[in-house]
N, C-alpha and C positions, 0 to 999 in steps of 0.2 A: 347042259341046260339045267339051271337051278331055279326053282320057284321061290318067290320072296316069302311066301307064307310057310315055306318048309325049312327056312334057315333062320336062326336067331340072330338078333342084332350084333352081338359080339363077334359071332362066327363070320357074319357078313363083313363087318368092318376089317377083321383080320385078313380075309381073303382079298378084299380090295387093297389094303396096304401092301400085301405080298405080291400084288399084280396077278392074282389067280383069276380075278374077275375083272374084265376091262370093258365090257358092254352090257347094257341093259336093253330090255325090250317089252313090248306089249304082247302078251299071249293072244289075245282076241283079235288084234288088228294085224298081227304079224309084221311088226316094224321093230327095228333095233336102232340103238344109237349110243353115243357116249354117256357115261354115267352123270356128267354135269349138265346134260340137256334140260332146259326148262320145261319142255313138254313131258319128258320122262319122269320128272319129279312130281308132276301134277296127277299122274295116273293113280288109279286104284291099286292098292297093295295086292289084291287078289289076281290082278291081271299082270303084274310085274314079274319078269323073269330076268335071269342073268346068264351071260355067256362067257366062256373062257377066251374066245377069240371071234374076230369078224368072220372067219371062215366057217365056225361052228353055227353062227347065226344063219349065214347064206345056205349051209347045208340042210338046215332045218326048214327052209323055205321063207325066211324072213327078208324083208326089203329094208334098205337104208332110210333113216329118218330124213325128211326134207328140211328140218330146221338145223340140226347140228352137223349133219353130214351131206351138205349141199353138193359137192362134186360127185360123191359116190352115188347120191340119189339121182342126179342128172344122167350119170352113166347107166344106172339101172333103168331109168325111164326111156332113154333113147334106145336101149336094147329090147324093151318089151312093148313100147307103144308104137 
């Protein structure tokens, strides 16, 4: 897990291009999603974090985004509600 405020712009873009970072999330809400999600782009920088994989996000206790990961979100919701 990498916090947005702890990584520079160039380093972040390089990691995204190399596919080292594949998912982003909201630290306070414990939600993760794809990097192109509209909801994720609107969040505050201090709340934004990045994950190397979906499994890393799940292991950290984050849930899928209901906007950009609808099928994963439904599976998560059906398993917990």
